[in-house]
LOKE-202469 format. One record per residue (C-alpha): residue number from 1; residue in one letter; x, y, z. Coordinates in steps of 0.25 Angstrom, whole numbers. Example, Ala and Ser with C-alpha at 12.3 -4.5 7.8 and 13.67 -1.06 7.14 Angstrom:
% residues 2
<atom pavo="1" voti="A" u="49" v="-18" w="31"/>
<atom pavo="2" voti="S" u="55" v="-4" w="29"/>
***
This chain:
% residues 118
<atom pavo="1" voti="M" u="-35" v="-25" w="51"/>
<atom pavo="2" voti="D" u="-30" v="-21" w="65"/>
<atom pavo="3" voti="A" u="-17" v="-33" w="65"/>
<atom pavo="4" voti="A" u="-11" v="-25" w="52"/>
<atom pavo="5" voti="D" u="1" v="-18" w="50"/>
<atom pavo="6" voti="M" u="-4" v="-10" w="38"/>
<atom pavo="7" voti="V" u="-19" v="-11" w="32"/>
<atom pavo="8" voti="L" u="-19" v="-8" w="18"/>
<atom pavo="9" voti="F" u="-29" v="1" w="7"/>
<atom pavo="10" voti="V" u="-29" v="-3" w="-8"/>
<atom pavo="11" voti="V" u="-35" v="8" w="-14"/>
<atom pavo="12" voti="R" u="-36" v="16" w="-27"/>
<atom pavo="13" voti="P" u="-36" v="30" w="-27"/>
<atom pavo="14" voti="R" u="-50" v="32" w="-30"/>
<atom pavo="15" voti="L" u="-63" v="37" w="-25"/>
<atom pavo="16" voti="D" u="-68" v="24" w="-23"/>
<atom pavo="17" voti="H" u="-56" v="17" w="-15"/>
<atom pavo="18" voti="L" u="-53" v="27" w="-7"/>
<atom pavo="19" voti="A" u="-68" v="27" w="-2"/>
<atom pavo="20" voti="H" u="-68" v="14" w="1"/>
<atom pavo="21" voti="L" u="-55" v="17" w="7"/>
<atom pavo="22" voti="H" u="-59" v="27" w="19"/>
<atom pavo="23" voti="A" u="-72" v="16" w="21"/>
<atom pavo="24" voti="S" u="-62" v="9" w="23"/>
<atom pavo="25" voti="L" u="-54" v="16" w="31"/>
<atom pavo="26" voti="S" u="-63" v="23" w="42"/>
<atom pavo="27" voti="L" u="-67" v="9" w="45"/>
<atom pavo="28" voti="L" u="-55" v="5" w="51"/>
<atom pavo="29" voti="T" u="-51" v="8" w="65"/>
<atom pavo="30" voti="D" u="-38" v="18" w="69"/>
<atom pavo="31" voti="P" u="-27" v="8" w="72"/>
<atom pavo="32" voti="V" u="-28" v="0" w="58"/>
<atom pavo="33" voti="R" u="-30" v="13" w="50"/>
<atom pavo="34" voti="R" u="-20" v="21" w="54"/>
<atom pavo="35" voti="R" u="-13" v="8" w="47"/>
<atom pavo="36" voti="A" u="-18" v="8" w="35"/>
<atom pavo="37" voti="H" u="-11" v="11" w="17"/>
<atom pavo="38" voti="V" u="-19" v="14" w="5"/>
<atom pavo="39" voti="V" u="-11" v="9" w="-4"/>
<atom pavo="40" voti="L" u="-17" v="16" w="-16"/>
<atom pavo="41" voti="A" u="-19" v="8" w="-30"/>
<atom pavo="42" voti="G" u="-15" v="17" w="-42"/>
<atom pavo="43" voti="A" u="-19" v="32" w="-45"/>
<atom pavo="44" voti="G" u="-35" v="39" w="-43"/>
<atom pavo="45" voti="P" u="-41" v="53" w="-40"/>
<atom pavo="46" voti="Y" u="-32" v="52" w="-26"/>
<atom pavo="47" voti="T" u="-20" v="53" w="-22"/>
<atom pavo="48" voti="A" u="-12" v="45" w="-11"/>
<atom pavo="49" voti="A" u="-11" v="59" w="-1"/>
<atom pavo="50" voti="E" u="-27" v="63" w="-4"/>
<atom pavo="51" voti="V" u="-29" v="48" w="-2"/>
<atom pavo="52" voti="Q" u="-20" v="47" w="12"/>
<atom pavo="53" voti="R" u="-28" v="61" w="17"/>
<atom pavo="54" voti="E" u="-40" v="61" w="14"/>
<atom pavo="55" voti="L" u="-41" v="46" w="18"/>
<atom pavo="56" voti="R" u="-32" v="46" w="31"/>
<atom pavo="57" voti="V" u="-24" v="36" w="25"/>
<atom pavo="58" voti="R" u="-7" v="31" w="21"/>
<atom pavo="59" voti="V" u="-7" v="28" w="8"/>
<atom pavo="60" voti="A" u="7" v="18" w="6"/>
<atom pavo="61" voti="T" u="5" v="18" w="-9"/>
<atom pavo="62" voti="V" u="-2" v="22" w="-21"/>
<atom pavo="63" voti="L" u="-2" v="11" w="-32"/>
<atom pavo="64" voti="P" u="4" v="12" w="-47"/>
<atom pavo="65" voti="H" u="-7" v="8" w="-57"/>
<atom pavo="66" voti="D" u="3" v="-4" w="-62"/>
<atom pavo="67" voti="R" u="-4" v="-16" w="-72"/>
<atom pavo="68" voti="R" u="6" v="-23" w="-76"/>
<atom pavo="69" voti="G" u="11" v="-22" w="-59"/>
<atom pavo="70" voti="A" u="-5" v="-25" w="-57"/>
<atom pavo="71" voti="G" u="-3" v="-37" w="-68"/>
<atom pavo="72" voti="V" u="12" v="-43" w="-61"/>
<atom pavo="73" voti="L" u="4" v="-40" w="-47"/>
<atom pavo="74" voti="S" u="-7" v="-48" w="-49"/>
<atom pavo="75" voti="G" u="-5" v="-59" w="-60"/>
<atom pavo="76" voti="R" u="-12" v="-55" w="-69"/>
<atom pavo="77" voti="F" u="1" v="-50" w="-77"/>
<atom pavo="78" voti="T" u="14" v="-60" w="-79"/>
<atom pavo="79" voti="P" u="25" v="-52" w="-71"/>
<atom pavo="80" voti="T" u="37" v="-48" w="-80"/>
<atom pavo="81" voti="I" u="51" v="-44" w="-76"/>
<atom pavo="82" voti="G" u="51" v="-31" w="-69"/>
<atom pavo="83" voti="W" u="37" v="-33" w="-64"/>
<atom pavo="84" voti="R" u="41" v="-29" w="-51"/>
<atom pavo="85" voti="R" u="46" v="-14" w="-58"/>
<atom pavo="86" voti="L" u="29" v="-13" w="-60"/>
<atom pavo="87" voti="R" u="24" v="0" w="-52"/>
<atom pavo="88" voti="L" u="13" v="-8" w="-45"/>
<atom pavo="89" voti="P" u="23" v="-19" w="-40"/>
<atom pavo="90" voti="R" u="33" v="-8" w="-35"/>
<atom pavo="91" voti="A" u="23" v="0" w="-28"/>
<atom pavo="92" voti="L" u="17" v="-13" w="-19"/>
<atom pavo="93" voti="H" u="34" v="-17" w="-19"/>
<atom pavo="94" voti="R" u="35" v="-3" w="-9"/>
<atom pavo="95" voti="L" u="23" v="-3" w="-3"/>
<atom pavo="96" voti="A" u="27" v="-15" w="2"/>
<atom pavo="97" voti="S" u="38" v="-13" w="7"/>
<atom pavo="98" voti="G" u="34" v="-1" w="13"/>
<atom pavo="99" voti="L" u="22" v="-6" w="21"/>
<atom pavo="100" voti="A" u="31" v="-17" w="25"/>
<atom pavo="101" voti="A" u="41" v="-8" w="28"/>
<atom pavo="102" voti="A" u="33" v="1" w="35"/>
<atom pavo="103" voti="S" u="27" v="-10" w="43"/>
<atom pavo="104" voti="L" u="38" v="-16" w="50"/>
<atom pavo="105" voti="P" u="41" v="-13" w="65"/>
<atom pavo="106" voti="A" u="56" v="-4" w="66"/>
<atom pavo="107" voti="S" u="62" v="-14" w="71"/>
<atom pavo="108" voti="A" u="57" v="-24" w="59"/>
<atom pavo="109" voti="S" u="63" v="-13" w="47"/>
<atom pavo="110" voti="P" u="73" v="-19" w="39"/>
<atom pavo="111" voti="T" u="87" v="-11" w="44"/>
<atom pavo="112" voti="A" u="83" v="-18" w="56"/>
<atom pavo="113" voti="L" u="82" v="-33" w="53"/>
<atom pavo="114" voti="T" u="95" v="-32" w="45"/>
<atom pavo="115" voti="R" u="101" v="-28" w="57"/>
<atom pavo="116" voti="E" u="94" v="-38" w="65"/>
<atom pavo="117" voti="G" u="95" v="-52" w="57"/>
<atom pavo="118" voti="A" u="113" v="-44" w="55"/>
***
């Protein structure tokens, strides 16, 4: 994990999952811990703000509960026209775009790449 730009933990916002997350975070070195982010999967008794405050880790996003979207992404359901507009695929696209933008060095930003290629 030392070479990773970012470390993501995907957990449900429930006590049992958060207890495991807390234990995992405690094993990380400080440099790796600073690159740790949490993705909360679905709703639960704890909010993103509570998780951030109590575990002192950034919450990258909260993924919605979306049975149809999960079924399509896992291959259980056949994609139909418009499947990308389902809640889970849209949320994952936003997450991936945000993580990609956050991990790009300033010199490799899309604007810089466009200017260099012009």
